[in-house]
C-alpha positions in Angstrom: 0.0 0.0 0.0 1.2 3.4 -0.9 1.0 5.6 2.3 0.5 8.8 0.4 -2.4 7.5 -1.7 -3.8 5.3 1.1 -4.8 2.7 -1.5 -3.1 -0.4 -2.9 -1.5 0.2 -6.3 -3.0 -3.1 -7.5 -6.5 -2.3 -8.7 -9.0 -5.0 -7.6 -12.3 -3.2 -8.2 -12.3 -2.6 -12.0 -11.9 -5.9 -13.8 -12.9 -4.8 -17.3 -12.6 -1.6 -19.5 -14.5 -1.6 -22.8 -14.3 1.4 -25.1 -16.3 2.0 -28.3 -16.6 4.6 -30.9 -20.1 3.7 -32.2 -21.2 4.6 -35.7 -23.2 7.8 -35.8 -20.6 10.2 -36.8 -21.3 12.1 -40.0 -17.6 12.7 -40.8 -14.5 10.6 -41.0 -14.6 9.2 -37.5 -13.2 5.9 -36.6 -15.4 3.1 -35.5 -13.8 0.5 -33.2 -14.3 -1.4 -30.0 -11.7 -2.6 -27.5 -12.3 -4.8 -24.5 -9.5 -5.1 -21.9 -9.6 -7.4 -18.9 -7.6 -7.0 -15.7 -5.6 -10.1 -16.8 -4.2 -7.9 -19.6 -6.2 -9.6 -22.4 -7.4 -7.4 -25.3 -10.2 -8.1 -27.8 -10.4 -5.4 -30.6 -12.5 -4.9 -33.6 -11.8 -2.1 -36.1 -14.7 -1.4 -38.4 -14.1 1.9 -40.2 -11.1 4.3 -40.3 -9.6 2.4 -37.3 -6.0 1.8 -36.4 -6.4 -1.9 -37.1 -9.1 -3.5 -39.4 -11.2 -6.4 -38.4 -11.1 -8.6 -35.2 -7.8 -8.8 -33.4 -6.6 -10.2 -30.1 -3.6 -9.1 -28.0 -2.5 -7.9 -24.6 -2.2 -4.7 -22.7 0.3 -3.8 -20.0 -1.0 -5.0 -16.6 0.5 -2.0 -14.8 -1.0 0.4 -17.2 -4.5 -1.2 -16.9 -4.2 -0.9 -13.1 -3.1 2.7 -13.2 -5.9 3.7 -15.5 -8.3 1.9 -13.3 -7.0 3.8 -10.3 -7.3 7.1 -12.2 -10.9 6.2 -12.9 -11.6 5.3 -9.3 -9.8 8.3 -7.6 -10.4 11.2 -10.0 -14.1 11.6 -9.8 -14.7 10.0 -13.2 -17.5 7.9 -11.8 -19.4 11.1 -11.0 -19.1 12.6 -14.5 -22.7 13.6 -15.4 -24.3 11.6 -18.2 -24.6 13.0 -21.7 -27.8 14.8 -22.3 -28.4 14.3 -26.1 -29.0 11.5 -28.5 -28.3 13.4 -31.7 -26.0 12.4 -34.5 -22.5 13.6 -34.0 -20.1 15.1 -36.5 -17.1 14.1 -34.3 -18.1 10.8 -32.9 -19.4 9.6 -29.6 -17.3 7.6 -27.1 -18.8 5.0 -24.9 -16.9 3.4 -21.9 -18.2 0.4 -20.1 -16.6 -0.6 -16.9 -17.1 -3.6 -14.7 -16.7 -2.3 -11.1 -17.1 -4.6 -8.1 -18.9 -7.0 -10.4 -21.4 -4.5 -11.8 -21.4 -3.0 -15.3 -21.6 0.8 -15.7 -21.7 2.8 -18.9 -20.5 6.3 -19.6 -20.8 8.1 -22.9 -20.3 11.5 -24.4 -20.2 13.2 -27.7 -16.6 14.0 -28.7 -17.5 17.7 -29.3 -19.1 18.2 -25.8 -17.0 15.9 -23.6 -16.2 16.9 -20.0 -12.4 17.2 -19.7 -12.1 14.3 -17.3 -14.0 12.0 -19.6 -11.8 13.1 -22.5 -8.7 12.4 -20.4 -9.8 8.9 -19.5 -10.7 8.2 -23.2 -7.2 9.3 -24.2 -5.6 7.1 -21.5 -7.6 4.0 -22.6 -6.8 4.7 -26.3 -3.1 5.0 -25.4 -3.2 1.6 -23.7 -4.8 0.1 -26.8 -2.3 1.8 -29.0 0.6 0.3 -27.0 -0.9 -3.2 -27.1 1.0 -6.3 -28.2 -1.0 -7.8 -31.0 -1.6 -11.4 -31.8 -3.2 -14.6 -30.4 0.1 -15.5 -28.7 0.1 -12.3 -26.6 -3.5 -12.8 -25.7 -2.9 -16.4 -24.6 0.3 -15.5 -22.7 -1.7 -12.8 -20.7 -4.3 -15.5 -19.7 -1.6 -18.1 -18.8 0.6 -15.8 -16.8 -2.0 -13.6 -15.1 -1.9 -15.2 -11.6 1.9 -15.2 -11.5 2.1 -11.6 -12.7 -0.4 -10.5 -10.0 1.4 -12.2 -7.1 4.9 -11.1 -8.5 6.3 -14.6 -8.9 6.4 -14.2 -12.7 8.9 -11.4 -12.3 11.1 -13.2 -9.7 11.6 -16.3 -11.8 11.5 -19.9 -10.7 12.5 -20.4 -7.0 15.1 -22.9 -6.4 
């Protein structure tokens, strides 16, 4: 536990972060979805103007996932007021789904009228996706090594 933050650096409350840029933009907006689990697994689908096309799997950095989860929990993001309009956007609309303490919560805002904190969390999540390791092997490695990465034994190597 970090005495200055009075919380454990390992996030245990947020187990899933899912971001989507749904269709509805009248411009050249990208359309993609990315689902990251606390294990570091990543499932991605790029549909239009996205960084990657089609369905892909990979992994994200476990520490980065935990730090973004802690930013979400500690920054007031969970109290960002909901968007008030359901109109078509010229810049796109971001949707973030979180699984927190086993319950799913959804947050969404138009890119043109996004509260700064929502915008910052979107950018952090997109950065995590942008730095992903792509491929089925990385996805499977994240699943296989999650428990040992969480308890630290993965980094210490075999005891002997």
